[in-house]
N, C-alpha and C positions, 0 to 999 in steps of 0.2 A: 657803622653798626648795621645799616640796612643791607650792605653787601654780605655781611656774615650770616644774617638771617636768610637771605636769598640763597646763599651758597649751601647752607644747611638744608633748606627746603628742597633744593635740586638734588642733593646727595640722598636725602630721604626718599624722594620720588624714584631715583635710580635703583635704590636697594629694594623698595617695595615692588617696583616694576619687574626687576630681575627675579624676585621670589615668586611673583604671580606667573611670570612666563615659565619658570621652572615647574610649577605645579600643573599648568595647563599642558605643557609639553611632555609630561612624565609618561603618558600612555600606560597607566597602571593596569594590571591584569590580575585575575584571581590565580592564586597558587594553591595547589592541592598537594598535601603531604600525606604519606602513609607510612606508618611504622610497623615493621614486622620483626618477629623473633622466630628463629628456627624451631624452637620447642613450643610455640604457642599456635594453636589452631583456632580460628574464629568459629563461633557457634553458629551453625546453620539455622536460620529463623525464617518462618513464613508468616506473612501478615494477611489474615482474612479481612474481608470488609467489615465496616462498622454499620450495624443496623440502625435505621432511623427510628427513633422513639418519639417522634412528634416535633422535632426541630426542623430547620430549613433543609431542603433537599440536598444542597451542596455541602452541608456540614460533615456528613459521614465520610465523603471522599476526601475532604480537606484534612480531617483528622488522620486518615490513613496516610496521606502524603507526608504530613509532618512527622508522624511516627516513623515511617520508612526512612526519611532523611536523617532523623536523629539516630536511628539505629546504625545507619551507614557511617555517620560521623563518629560514632563511639569507638570504632576500630576493634570492637569486641565481637560483633555479629557480622555474618555474611548473609545478605538477603537472598532468599530462594524464590525464583519465579514460579509460583504455584501453578498457574495455568500452563506454563511451559512443561511441567512434569505430569500434567493431566489431572490436577486436583482442582475441583471447583472452588473458586475463591470467594464466593458470595453465599449468604444465607446458611451459615453453619450453626449447628446446635450441638450440645454435648451428647446427643443420641446418635450422631453420625460417626460411629466407630470405624466404619469402612474408610472414610476420608482420612481419619487420623492414622490408620494403619498404612494406607497408601502413601501418605506423606512421610511416615517413619521409614518405610521401605526405600524411599528415594533420598534418604539421608537428612531429612529435616529433624532437628532435635527439639525445636521449640515452635509452637504455633500460638499466635496472638489474634484475638478477635474481641469484639465488644458491642455494646449498645450505647447510643448517645441519645439524649433527649433533654427536655426541660428539667429544671431542678425539682419540680413537684413529681415528676414521673420516676418510676423505679429505674435505677441505672446499675449496670453491672459491667465489670471488665474482667474477662476471663483470660488466663494465661496458661 
């Protein structure tokens, strides 16, 4: 009876060890896929900065990073490098018509910006 139990324990250790070795040796990597259709064009979008409305200094930049990453992963939008086309990407208000016109002339269809802050402060997100 002891030989059977010892044999089963050894077999179990070999199976678990082989599985663990397979996981450690897999050398997993990130895979990026992109789907395209010939009749579908991505919407060019520009993301302005988020103004700090009393929150931590790093929060506005982090919101912008997350938004850009989400837009890129959606496969519907193509991000436009606003500073690369000469558009100031910080401190935008709805009165800056020249900036909107300049972005439109460079093929940007959508502009996104906003304010972030504490829950008690007024918050707006403009698109």
